[in-house]
C-alpha positions as CSV (number, residue, x, y, z in Angstrom):
1,X,-157.4,-43.1,143.4
2,X,-157.2,-39.8,141.5
3,X,-153.7,-38.7,140.3
4,X,-153.8,-36.0,143.0
5,X,-154.5,-38.6,145.8
6,X,-151.7,-40.9,144.5
7,X,-149.4,-37.9,144.4
8,X,-150.2,-36.9,148.0
9,X,-149.6,-40.4,149.3
10,X,-146.3,-40.9,147.4
11,X,-145.2,-37.5,148.8
12,X,-146.0,-38.7,152.3
13,X,-144.1,-41.9,151.8
14,X,-141.1,-39.8,150.7
15,X,-141.3,-37.6,153.8
16,X,-141.5,-40.7,156.1
17,X,-138.4,-42.1,154.4
18,X,-136.4,-39.0,155.2
19,X,-137.8,-38.9,158.8
20,X,-136.5,-42.5,159.2
21,X,-133.4,-42.1,157.2
22,X,-130.9,-43.3,159.9
23,X,-132.9,-46.4,160.7
24,X,-133.3,-47.3,157.0
25,X,-129.6,-46.8,156.4
26,X,-128.7,-49.0,159.3
27,X,-130.8,-51.8,157.8
28,X,-128.9,-51.5,154.5
29,X,-125.5,-51.6,156.2
30,X,-126.5,-54.6,158.3
31,X,-127.8,-56.4,155.2
32,X,-125.1,-55.8,152.6
33,X,-122.2,-54.2,154.4
34,X,-122.3,-50.9,152.6
35,X,-120.6,-48.1,154.7
36,X,-123.2,-46.2,156.7
37,X,-122.5,-42.9,155.1
38,X,-123.1,-44.5,151.7
39,X,-126.3,-46.2,153.0
40,X,-127.6,-42.8,154.2
41,X,-126.9,-41.4,150.8
42,X,-128.8,-44.3,149.2
43,X,-131.9,-43.5,151.4
44,X,-131.8,-39.9,150.3
45,X,-131.5,-40.9,146.7
46,X,-134.1,-43.6,147.1
47,X,-136.6,-41.2,148.7
48,X,-136.1,-38.7,145.8
49,X,-137.7,-41.1,143.4
50,X,-140.9,-41.1,145.5
51,X,-140.8,-37.3,145.5
52,X,-140.2,-37.1,141.7
53,X,-142.9,-39.6,140.8
54,X,-145.3,-38.0,143.2
55,X,-145.0,-34.9,141.0
56,X,-145.0,-36.9,137.7
57,X,-148.3,-38.6,138.7
58,X,-150.2,-35.4,137.8
59,X,-148.4,-35.0,134.5
60,X,-149.5,-38.1,132.6
61,X,-150.8,-36.2,129.6
62,X,-152.8,-37.6,126.7
63,X,-153.2,-36.0,123.3
64,X,-155.7,-34.8,120.7
65,X,-154.7,-35.4,117.1
66,X,-156.2,-33.6,114.1
67,X,-158.4,-36.1,112.2
68,X,-158.6,-36.5,108.4
69,X,-162.4,-36.5,108.5
70,X,-164.6,-33.7,109.9
71,X,-167.0,-35.9,111.8
72,X,-164.5,-37.6,114.1
73,X,-161.8,-36.8,116.7
74,X,-158.7,-38.7,117.4
75,X,-157.8,-39.0,121.1
76,X,-154.8,-40.6,122.8
77,X,-155.2,-41.8,126.4
78,X,-152.6,-43.1,128.8
79,X,-153.6,-45.8,131.1
80,X,-151.8,-48.0,133.7
81,X,-150.6,-51.3,132.4
82,X,-151.8,-53.2,135.5
83,X,-149.9,-55.4,138.0
84,X,-146.2,-54.8,137.9
85,X,-143.7,-57.4,139.1
86,X,-140.6,-55.8,140.5
87,X,-137.4,-57.9,140.9
88,X,-134.5,-56.0,142.6
89,X,-130.8,-56.6,143.5
90,X,-129.0,-56.5,146.8
91,X,-126.5,-53.7,146.0
92,X,-129.1,-50.9,146.2
93,X,-131.9,-52.6,148.1
94,X,-133.9,-49.5,148.7
95,X,-133.3,-47.3,145.6
96,X,-133.9,-50.0,143.1
97,X,-137.3,-50.5,144.6
98,X,-138.4,-46.9,144.8
99,X,-137.1,-46.1,141.3
100,X,-139.5,-48.7,139.9
101,X,-142.4,-48.7,142.5
102,X,-142.6,-44.9,142.5
103,X,-143.2,-44.9,138.8
104,X,-145.6,-47.8,138.9
105,X,-147.8,-46.3,141.7
106,X,-147.7,-42.8,140.1
107,X,-149.1,-44.4,136.9
108,X,-151.8,-46.2,138.8
109,X,-150.4,-49.7,138.8
110,X,-150.0,-52.0,141.8
111,X,-146.6,-53.6,142.5
112,X,-145.4,-57.0,143.7
113,X,-141.7,-56.7,144.8
114,X,-139.4,-59.7,145.0
115,X,-136.3,-58.3,146.7
116,X,-132.9,-60.0,146.5
117,X,-132.6,-62.9,148.9
118,X,-129.7,-61.1,150.6
119,X,-131.6,-57.9,151.4
120,X,-135.3,-58.5,152.1
121,X,-135.5,-56.3,155.2
122,X,-135.0,-53.1,153.3
123,X,-138.0,-53.9,151.1
124,X,-140.1,-54.8,154.2
125,X,-139.1,-51.6,156.0
126,X,-140.3,-49.6,152.9
127,X,-143.6,-51.6,153.1
128,X,-144.1,-50.5,156.8
129,X,-143.6,-46.8,155.8
130,X,-145.9,-47.3,152.8
131,X,-148.6,-48.4,155.2
132,X,-148.0,-45.4,157.4
133,X,-148.2,-43.1,154.3
134,X,-151.6,-44.4,153.4
135,X,-150.7,-46.5,150.5
136,X,-153.7,-48.9,150.3
137,X,-153.3,-52.5,151.3
138,X,-152.4,-54.7,148.4
139,X,-150.8,-51.9,146.3
140,X,-147.2,-52.4,147.5
141,X,-146.5,-56.1,148.1
142,X,-143.3,-57.8,149.1
143,X,-142.5,-61.4,148.4
144,X,-139.2,-62.4,150.1
145,X,-137.9,-65.8,149.3
146,X,-134.8,-68.0,149.9
147,X,-132.0,-68.4,147.5
148,X,-133.3,-71.8,146.7
149,X,-136.7,-70.5,145.7
150,X,-135.6,-67.4,143.8
151,X,-135.7,-69.0,140.3
152,X,-139.1,-70.5,140.9
153,X,-140.6,-67.3,142.3
154,X,-139.1,-65.3,139.4
155,X,-140.7,-67.7,136.9
156,X,-144.1,-67.4,138.5
157,X,-144.0,-63.6,138.4
158,X,-142.9,-63.7,134.7
159,X,-145.5,-66.3,133.5
160,X,-148.6,-65.5,135.6
161,X,-151.2,-63.9,133.2
162,X,-152.3,-61.5,136.0
163,X,-148.9,-59.8,135.9
164,X,-148.8,-57.2,133.1
165,X,-145.3,-55.8,133.5
166,X,-141.9,-57.1,134.6
167,X,-139.2,-54.7,135.8
168,X,-135.8,-56.3,136.7
169,X,-132.4,-55.0,137.8
170,X,-129.6,-57.6,137.9
171,X,-127.3,-59.6,135.8
172,X,-127.6,-60.0,132.0
173,X,-127.7,-63.8,132.3
174,X,-130.7,-63.7,134.7
175,X,-132.3,-61.0,132.6
176,X,-132.2,-63.2,129.6
177,X,-133.9,-66.0,131.5
178,X,-136.7,-63.7,132.7
179,X,-137.2,-62.4,129.2
180,X,-137.8,-65.9,127.9
181,X,-140.4,-66.5,130.7
182,X,-142.1,-63.2,130.0
183,X,-142.3,-63.9,126.3
184,X,-144.9,-66.6,126.8
185,X,-147.6,-64.0,127.7
186,X,-145.9,-61.0,125.9
187,X,-145.5,-58.9,129.0
188,X,-144.2,-55.4,129.0
189,X,-140.6,-55.6,130.2
190,X,-138.0,-53.3,131.6
191,X,-134.5,-54.6,132.1
192,X,-131.5,-52.9,133.7
193,X,-128.8,-55.4,133.3
194,X,-125.0,-55.8,133.7
195,X,-122.4,-53.2,132.8
196,X,-118.8,-53.1,131.8
197,X,-118.1,-49.4,132.0
198,X,-115.1,-47.9,130.3
199,X,-113.4,-44.8,131.9
200,X,-111.2,-43.0,129.3
201,X,-108.7,-40.4,130.3
202,X,-107.3,-38.4,127.3
203,X,-104.1,-36.5,127.2
204,X,-106.0,-33.2,127.4
205,X,-107.7,-34.2,130.7
206,X,-107.2,-32.5,134.1
207,X,-105.5,-35.5,135.8
208,X,-106.4,-34.5,139.3
209,X,-110.1,-34.2,138.4
210,X,-109.8,-37.6,136.5
211,X,-108.3,-39.3,139.6
212,X,-111.1,-37.9,141.8
213,X,-113.7,-39.1,139.3
214,X,-112.0,-42.5,139.0
215,X,-112.0,-43.0,142.8
216,X,-115.7,-42.2,143.1
217,X,-116.7,-44.2,140.0
218,X,-114.7,-47.4,140.8
219,X,-114.8,-47.8,144.5
220,X,-118.4,-46.7,145.5
221,X,-120.0,-49.6,147.4
222,X,-116.6,-51.4,147.1
223,X,-117.0,-51.6,143.3
224,X,-120.4,-53.4,143.5
225,X,-122.6,-51.2,141.3
226,X,-123.9,-51.7,137.8
227,X,-122.4,-48.4,136.6
228,X,-119.0,-48.8,138.3
229,X,-116.0,-48.4,136.0
230,X,-114.7,-51.8,135.0
231,X,-111.9,-50.8,132.5
232,X,-109.7,-47.7,132.7
233,X,-108.2,-46.6,129.4
234,X,-105.5,-43.9,129.8
235,X,-103.7,-42.2,126.9
236,X,-100.0,-42.7,126.6
237,X,-99.0,-39.1,127.4
238,X,-100.5,-38.9,130.9
239,X,-100.6,-42.7,131.7
240,X,-97.8,-42.8,134.2
241,X,-98.9,-39.6,136.0
242,X,-102.5,-40.9,136.3
243,X,-101.5,-44.3,137.6
244,X,-99.2,-42.7,140.2
245,X,-101.8,-40.2,141.4
246,X,-104.5,-42.8,141.4
247,X,-102.5,-45.2,143.5
248,X,-101.8,-42.5,146.1
249,X,-105.4,-41.5,146.3
250,X,-106.5,-45.2,146.8
251,X,-103.9,-45.6,149.6
252,X,-104.7,-42.4,151.4
253,X,-108.5,-41.9,150.9
254,X,-109.9,-45.5,151.0
255,X,-110.4,-47.3,154.3
256,X,-111.6,-50.9,154.5
257,X,-113.6,-51.8,157.6
258,X,-117.0,-52.5,159.2
259,X,-119.7,-50.5,157.5
260,X,-120.8,-49.1,160.9
261,X,-117.4,-47.5,161.6
262,X,-117.4,-43.8,160.7
263,X,-114.1,-43.9,158.9
264,X,-114.9,-46.8,156.7
265,X,-115.3,-46.1,152.9
266,X,-114.9,-49.8,151.8
267,X,-117.2,-52.4,153.4
268,X,-117.1,-56.1,152.7
269,X,-118.1,-57.7,149.4
270,X,-121.5,-59.4,149.5
271,X,-120.2,-63.0,149.7
272,X,-117.3,-65.4,149.3
273,X,-118.1,-66.0,145.6
274,X,-117.7,-62.3,144.9
275,X,-114.2,-62.3,146.6
276,X,-113.2,-65.3,144.6
277,X,-114.1,-63.6,141.3
278,X,-111.9,-60.6,142.2
279,X,-109.0,-63.0,143.0
280,X,-109.5,-64.9,139.8
281,X,-109.4,-61.7,137.7
282,X,-106.2,-60.5,139.5
283,X,-104.5,-63.9,139.2
284,X,-105.4,-64.1,135.5
285,X,-104.1,-60.6,134.8
286,X,-100.8,-61.1,136.7
287,X,-100.2,-64.4,135.0
288,X,-100.4,-62.5,131.6
289,X,-98.0,-59.7,132.6
290,X,-100.1,-57.2,134.6
291,X,-98.5,-55.4,137.6
292,X,-100.1,-54.9,141.0
293,X,-99.6,-51.2,141.8
294,X,-101.5,-51.4,145.1
295,X,-103.7,-53.9,146.9
296,X,-104.1,-57.2,145.3
297,X,-105.2,-59.5,148.1
298,X,-107.8,-60.2,150.8
299,X,-107.7,-57.7,153.6
300,X,-106.4,-58.6,157.0
301,X,-109.9,-58.2,158.4
302,X,-110.6,-61.5,156.7
303,X,-114.0,-62.8,155.6
304,X,-115.3,-60.9,152.6
305,X,-113.0,-57.9,152.9
306,X,-110.7,-57.2,150.0
307,X,-108.0,-54.6,149.4
308,X,-108.8,-51.8,146.9
309,X,-106.6,-52.9,144.0
310,X,-105.0,-51.1,141.0
311,X,-103.4,-53.0,138.1
312,X,-101.2,-51.6,135.3
313,X,-99.8,-53.1,132.1
314,X,-103.3,-54.5,131.5
315,X,-104.3,-55.8,128.0
316,X,-107.7,-56.5,126.4
317,X,-107.0,-60.2,126.5
318,X,-107.3,-60.4,130.3
319,X,-110.5,-61.5,132.1
320,X,-110.8,-58.3,134.1
321,X,-111.3,-56.4,130.8
322,X,-113.6,-58.9,129.3
323,X,-116.0,-59.6,132.3
324,X,-117.6,-57.3,134.9
325,X,-115.7,-57.8,138.1
326,X,-118.2,-56.3,140.5
327,X,-115.5,-55.6,143.1
328,X,-112.7,-53.2,144.1
329,X,-110.4,-53.9,141.1
330,X,-109.2,-51.1,138.8
331,X,-107.3,-52.4,135.7
332,X,-105.5,-49.7,133.6
333,X,-105.0,-50.1,129.8
334,X,-102.6,-47.7,128.0
335,X,-103.8,-46.5,124.6
336,X,-102.4,-44.1,121.9
337,X,-105.2,-42.7,119.8
338,X,-108.8,-41.7,120.3
339,X,-110.0,-44.2,117.7
340,X,-108.2,-47.0,119.6
341,X,-109.9,-46.0,122.9
342,X,-113.4,-45.9,121.3
343,X,-112.8,-49.3,119.7
344,X,-111.8,-50.9,123.0
345,X,-114.7,-49.3,124.8
346,X,-117.2,-50.4,122.3
347,X,-115.9,-54.0,121.9
348,X,-118.2,-55.2,124.8
349,X,-121.6,-56.7,124.2
350,X,-123.1,-54.5,126.9
351,X,-123.4,-50.8,127.2
352,X,-124.8,-49.3,130.4
353,X,-122.5,-46.4,131.5
354,X,-119.3,-44.9,130.1
355,X,-117.0,-42.1,131.4
356,X,-114.3,-40.0,129.9
357,X,-112.2,-37.0,130.8
358,X,-111.1,-34.4,128.2
359,X,-110.9,-30.7,127.9
360,X,-111.1,-30.7,124.1
361,X,-114.7,-29.5,123.1
362,X,-114.6,-31.2,119.7
363,X,-113.3,-34.5,121.2
364,X,-116.0,-34.3,123.9
365,X,-118.8,-34.2,121.2
366,X,-117.2,-37.0,119.2
367,X,-116.6,-39.4,122.0
368,X,-120.0,-38.7,123.7
369,X,-121.8,-39.6,120.5
370,X,-119.6,-42.6,119.6
371,X,-119.6,-44.4,123.0
372,X,-122.1,-47.3,122.7
373,X,-123.7,-46.8,126.2
374,X,-127.0,-45.5,127.5
375,X,-125.3,-43.0,129.9
376,X,-122.2,-41.0,129.5
377,X,-120.3,-39.1,132.2
378,X,-118.1,-36.3,130.7
379,X,-115.6,-35.1,133.3
380,X,-117.8,-36.7,135.9
381,X,-117.6,-40.0,137.7
382,X,-121.0,-40.1,139.4
383,X,-123.9,-39.7,137.0
384,X,-127.0,-41.2,138.7
385,X,-129.8,-38.7,139.5
386,X,-133.5,-38.8,139.7
387,X,-133.8,-36.3,136.8
388,X,-131.7,-38.4,134.3
389,X,-133.0,-41.4,132.3
390,X,-131.2,-44.5,133.7
391,X,-130.7,-47.4,131.3
392,X,-128.4,-49.1,128.8
393,X,-128.1,-50.3,125.2
394,X,-127.0,-53.6,123.7
395,X,-127.2,-56.4,126.3
396,X,-127.4,-53.9,129.2
397,X,-131.1,-53.8,129.0
398,X,-134.4,-52.3,127.8
399,X,-136.2,-49.2,128.8
400,X,-135.4,-46.3,131.1
401,X,-135.9,-45.5,134.7
402,X,-136.2,-42.3,136.6
403,X,-136.6,-38.9,134.7
404,X,-139.7,-37.9,132.8
405,X,-139.4,-41.1,130.8
406,X,-139.6,-43.5,133.7
407,X,-143.4,-43.4,134.2
408,X,-144.0,-44.3,130.5
409,X,-142.7,-47.8,131.3
410,X,-145.9,-48.3,133.3
411,X,-148.4,-46.8,130.9
412,X,-150.2,-48.1,127.8
413,X,-151.1,-45.7,125.0
414,X,-154.7,-46.1,123.9
415,X,-156.0,-44.6,120.6
416,X,-159.7,-43.6,120.7
417,X,-161.4,-42.7,117.4
418,X,-164.5,-40.7,118.3
419,X,-166.8,-40.7,115.3
420,X,-170.4,-39.5,114.4
421,X,-169.8,-35.9,115.4
């Protein structure tokens, strides 16, 4: 299809997602327990990638470069890489698909999506709407599989010579396995892997704003997002004030419950294993001297529900500051100097997102440049947007998604030397 035709069909897919927003959101809540209001927000966010890349489809520009010889022209063409294999997680079962597939289809690629085994229905629902939008058969493909078959299917996608590109969002450990598989045929690879986000609150910060940002950054989707804050670093001068206000906000604003209940802000964790990890991190921290300020145990609702938890007196030797928890646990470390906070933040081998609150302009520039992460929130706890390039550094991944850069991940640059002129 021409770029205009691809644009029109992506745009129609976007419109259909918004027309069916409530139904799509209910599927997400039923699959992973996310509160319905959050699920509705995900569908809006998810659809925005189809709208964005519908527009970008018509802006894949090549180049003409001045040649050193008079009888030739140097041209640069951008062409689709080919079949793209898309492997997505359960925590954003719709948005992680459209962020990748929107770019792939806009570039002229076809896509094979392997959704997380916990959330296949969201991917299939998108497929139904793709059909209604006029996306040709065979362009958007979904391959659901069981947990037992996940590794085998992933290996096939990464090793089959017909697949030209792999895009994966998930854990760093799984990403490394897929990279090894993809190396055999030297595939183009995008990886959005695990995070361990620091959230630094300096003495100059507006504490109320920092608490609001902390609540949003930590407890969205019950702490089960790649860019969730995992470590809070609070400067000595405002430490006690921040912890006190943060605890009050947790207790008054967060409500654990069924995702379909209107008042719920915290749904269940994805499975028993996730709950056990939160418990392990809390028990380890408490055994080393940390204090539970609020929460700290499974919720009375039982099953996979866990109380939003805040720990103080935390040190860098505790598991919760060394591993990504992926749950509703907020550990707070007290620090004294800016250099100390930067050193702690950058000690991780991953670097997806980082956040800090400060009202000192010079400090804002210094810290924003020194944090070893792919995305920085300055006085802001929610940073994801279709316009911004999403991705990390170090072991948090390769490439960028969304933004004007996202479509480049699905394009090859071809140099054409046109001689004899």
